[in-house]
C-alpha positions as CSV (number, residue, x, y, z in Angstrom):
1,M,31.0,-129.0,98.2
2,A,28.0,-129.2,100.3
3,Q,25.6,-132.2,99.9
4,Y,22.0,-131.3,100.0
5,R,18.8,-133.4,100.4
6,L,15.5,-131.5,100.2
7,H,12.3,-133.0,101.8
8,Y,9.4,-131.4,100.0
9,F,6.1,-131.9,98.3
10,P,5.6,-130.2,94.9
11,E,2.8,-127.8,95.8
12,S,4.7,-126.3,98.8
13,G,5.7,-122.7,98.2
14,N,8.1,-122.9,101.1
15,S,9.8,-125.9,99.5
16,Y,10.0,-124.0,96.3
17,K,11.8,-121.1,98.0
18,L,14.6,-123.5,99.1
19,A,14.7,-125.4,95.8
20,L,14.9,-122.1,93.9
21,M,17.6,-120.7,96.2
22,L,19.8,-123.7,95.7
23,S,19.3,-123.5,92.0
24,L,20.2,-119.8,91.9
25,C,23.3,-120.6,94.0
26,G,24.4,-123.2,91.4
27,Q,23.8,-126.1,93.8
28,T,22.1,-129.4,93.2
29,F,20.1,-131.4,95.7
30,E,18.7,-134.9,96.1
31,P,14.9,-134.6,96.0
32,V,13.0,-136.4,98.8
33,W,9.3,-136.4,97.9
34,T,7.1,-136.4,100.9
35,D,3.5,-137.7,100.9
36,F,2.0,-134.6,102.5
37,G,-1.4,-135.5,101.2
38,A,-1.4,-138.7,103.2
39,G,-0.6,-136.9,106.4
40,I,2.9,-138.3,106.9
41,T,4.2,-135.1,108.4
42,R,1.6,-135.4,111.2
43,T,2.8,-138.8,112.3
44,A,4.9,-139.3,115.4
45,E,7.5,-141.3,113.5
46,W,8.1,-138.6,110.9
47,R,8.3,-135.9,113.5
48,S,10.8,-137.9,115.6
49,S,13.0,-138.9,112.6
50,V,12.7,-135.8,110.2
51,N,11.2,-132.7,111.8
52,Q,9.8,-132.4,115.3
53,M,7.8,-129.3,114.1
54,G,5.9,-131.5,111.6
55,E,6.6,-129.1,108.7
56,I,7.9,-129.2,105.2
57,P,10.4,-128.3,103.9
58,V,13.4,-129.9,105.6
59,L,16.9,-129.4,104.2
60,E,19.7,-131.8,105.0
61,E,23.1,-130.2,104.6
62,N,26.0,-132.7,104.8
63,G,23.8,-134.8,107.0
64,V,22.7,-132.0,109.3
65,T,18.9,-131.3,109.4
66,L,17.8,-127.7,109.0
67,T,14.2,-126.5,109.4
68,Q,12.3,-123.2,109.0
69,T,12.6,-121.6,105.5
70,A,13.7,-118.1,106.3
71,P,16.8,-118.9,108.4
72,I,17.8,-121.6,105.9
73,L,17.6,-119.0,103.1
74,L,19.8,-116.7,105.0
75,R,22.2,-119.5,105.7
76,L,22.4,-120.5,102.1
77,A,23.0,-116.9,101.1
78,D,25.9,-116.5,103.5
79,I,27.5,-119.8,102.6
80,H,27.3,-119.3,98.9
81,G,27.7,-115.6,98.8
82,R,24.6,-115.1,96.7
83,L,21.5,-112.9,97.3
84,H,22.7,-111.9,100.8
85,P,22.4,-108.5,102.5
86,I,25.7,-106.7,102.5
87,T,25.2,-103.7,104.8
88,E,23.5,-103.5,108.2
89,T,20.7,-101.5,106.7
90,E,20.2,-104.1,104.0
91,R,20.2,-106.9,106.6
92,F,17.6,-105.1,108.6
93,E,15.4,-104.6,105.5
94,V,15.8,-108.3,104.4
95,L,14.8,-109.5,107.9
96,R,11.9,-107.0,108.0
97,W,10.5,-108.4,104.7
98,L,11.2,-112.0,105.6
99,F,9.1,-111.6,108.8
100,W,6.4,-109.8,106.8
101,D,6.3,-112.5,104.2
102,N,6.0,-115.3,106.8
103,H,3.3,-113.5,108.7
104,K,1.3,-111.8,105.9
105,M,2.0,-112.9,102.4
106,S,3.0,-116.6,102.4
107,S,0.9,-117.7,105.3
108,N,-2.3,-116.2,103.8
109,M,-1.7,-117.1,100.2
110,A,-0.6,-120.6,101.1
111,T,-3.9,-121.2,103.1
112,Y,-6.1,-119.6,100.5
113,R,-4.5,-121.4,97.6
114,F,-4.5,-124.8,99.3
115,R,-8.1,-124.6,100.3
116,R,-9.2,-123.3,96.9
117,A,-7.3,-125.8,94.8
118,F,-6.7,-128.9,96.9
119,T,-9.7,-129.2,99.2
120,E,-13.0,-130.5,97.9
121,A,-15.4,-128.1,99.5
122,P,-13.8,-125.1,101.2
123,D,-16.0,-122.9,103.3
124,Q,-16.6,-119.8,101.2
125,H,-17.0,-117.5,104.2
126,I,-13.6,-118.5,105.4
127,Q,-12.2,-118.2,101.9
128,S,-13.6,-114.7,101.6
129,Y,-11.9,-113.7,104.9
130,I,-8.5,-115.1,103.9
131,R,-8.7,-113.6,100.4
132,G,-9.2,-110.2,102.0
133,R,-5.9,-110.7,103.8
134,V,-4.1,-111.8,100.7
135,D,-5.5,-108.8,98.8
136,D,-4.1,-106.5,101.5
137,A,-0.6,-108.2,101.4
138,L,-0.6,-107.9,97.6
139,A,-1.4,-104.2,97.7
140,I,1.5,-103.6,100.0
141,L,3.9,-105.6,97.8
142,E,2.6,-103.9,94.6
143,Q,3.6,-100.5,96.1
144,Q,7.0,-101.8,97.3
145,V,8.1,-103.1,93.9
146,K,6.4,-100.3,91.8
147,D,9.4,-98.0,91.8
148,R,12.3,-100.4,92.5
149,P,13.5,-103.5,90.7
150,F,13.5,-105.7,93.8
151,V,12.0,-105.7,97.2
152,I,14.8,-103.8,99.1
153,G,16.2,-101.9,96.1
154,D,18.3,-102.5,93.0
155,R,19.6,-105.9,94.0
156,V,17.8,-109.2,94.3
157,T,18.1,-110.8,97.8
158,V,16.6,-113.7,99.7
159,A,13.7,-111.4,100.6
160,D,12.6,-111.6,96.9
161,I,13.1,-115.4,96.9
162,S,10.9,-115.8,100.0
163,I,8.1,-113.5,98.9
164,C,7.9,-114.9,95.4
165,G,7.5,-118.5,96.5
166,Y,3.7,-118.8,96.6
167,L,3.2,-116.2,93.9
168,S,5.1,-118.4,91.3
169,F,2.6,-121.2,91.0
170,P,0.0,-121.3,88.2
171,P,-2.7,-118.7,88.5
172,D,-5.5,-121.3,88.1
173,E,-4.4,-122.6,91.6
174,S,-4.6,-119.3,93.4
175,G,-7.3,-117.6,91.3
176,Y,-5.1,-114.5,91.0
177,D,-4.1,-113.2,87.5
178,L,-1.4,-111.0,88.7
179,A,-0.5,-109.8,85.2
180,A,-4.0,-108.2,85.0
181,T,-4.5,-107.1,88.6
182,H,-1.0,-106.3,90.0
183,P,1.3,-105.3,87.1
184,A,4.2,-104.2,89.3
185,I,4.2,-107.6,91.0
186,H,4.0,-109.3,87.7
187,A,6.9,-107.4,86.3
188,W,8.9,-108.1,89.5
189,L,8.2,-111.8,89.1
190,Q,9.4,-111.6,85.5
191,R,12.7,-110.1,86.7
192,I,13.2,-112.9,89.1
193,A,12.4,-115.4,86.4
194,A,15.2,-113.9,84.3
195,L,17.8,-114.7,86.9
196,P,20.3,-117.4,85.8
197,G,19.3,-120.7,87.4
198,W,15.6,-119.8,87.8
199,R,13.1,-122.6,87.1
200,P,9.4,-122.8,87.9
201,P,8.1,-124.8,90.9
202,Y,7.0,-128.0,89.2
203,D,10.2,-128.2,87.2
204,L,12.3,-128.0,90.3
205,M,10.1,-130.3,92.4
206,P,9.0,-133.5,90.7
207,G,6.8,-136.2,92.2
208,K,3.2,-137.2,92.7
209,R,0.9,-134.2,92.9
210,L,-2.0,-133.5,95.2
211,T,-5.5,-134.1,93.9
212,R,-6.9,-130.9,92.4
213,Y,-10.4,-129.8,93.1
214,G,-10.7,-126.1,92.5
C-alpha cells in the first residue's frame, strides 16, 4: 500500500483536490500543515527542500515528491483505478477540462476568493475585473453540467474533482451563492458530495487557518 504525505494549507483548493481524491480512492494520508500565511513557501529553504516551484500542494508518495495538482490527480486515478478516463476520447476530454480548470476556473476563483476573504483591503477595481473572469468561467461550467451528471458525461472523473476544488468552500468566502445563481453547478456539486468518501475541505484538512477579513 502506498504511503502518502500531503503538504497543504486548509484554504487551498488545490490541496483539497488531492485530499479529496485520496479519500475517494480509499487512501489515507499524513497531513503536513504548511504555514502559507507566514510566507514559508517563498523561502529558499522550503523551495530547496520541498518544492522548487514554491507551490502548495505537494504530495509525497512512498518518499517520492510529486508536484502540480493535475498530473497528480491523473496519477492517482491510474494507480488506484478510480475516476480515470477509460477511452481515448474520455482521456482527451478529461485533459481538456483539466487545462481549462487550471487556466480559467481555479486560477481566477482562487485569486478572487483569497483577495476577498483573506486580504485586509483588496483593490475593488482589481476584484471587479477578476470577478468578471470568474463569472465567465461559471457560465461555461453551468452549461456543461446542465444536461449531464458530470463534466464529461455520465461518469465522474478527475475532471470533476479538479473543477470542484475551489467551488466547495463556504460561500461566505467567495461571495457566490451557487445554489441561487448557478443551479446546475449546485446540483453537480451535490452529486459529487454524495460520492462515498467525500468530505468537505476543512474536515479533510485540519490546522491553523488564515486570518479572515472579508
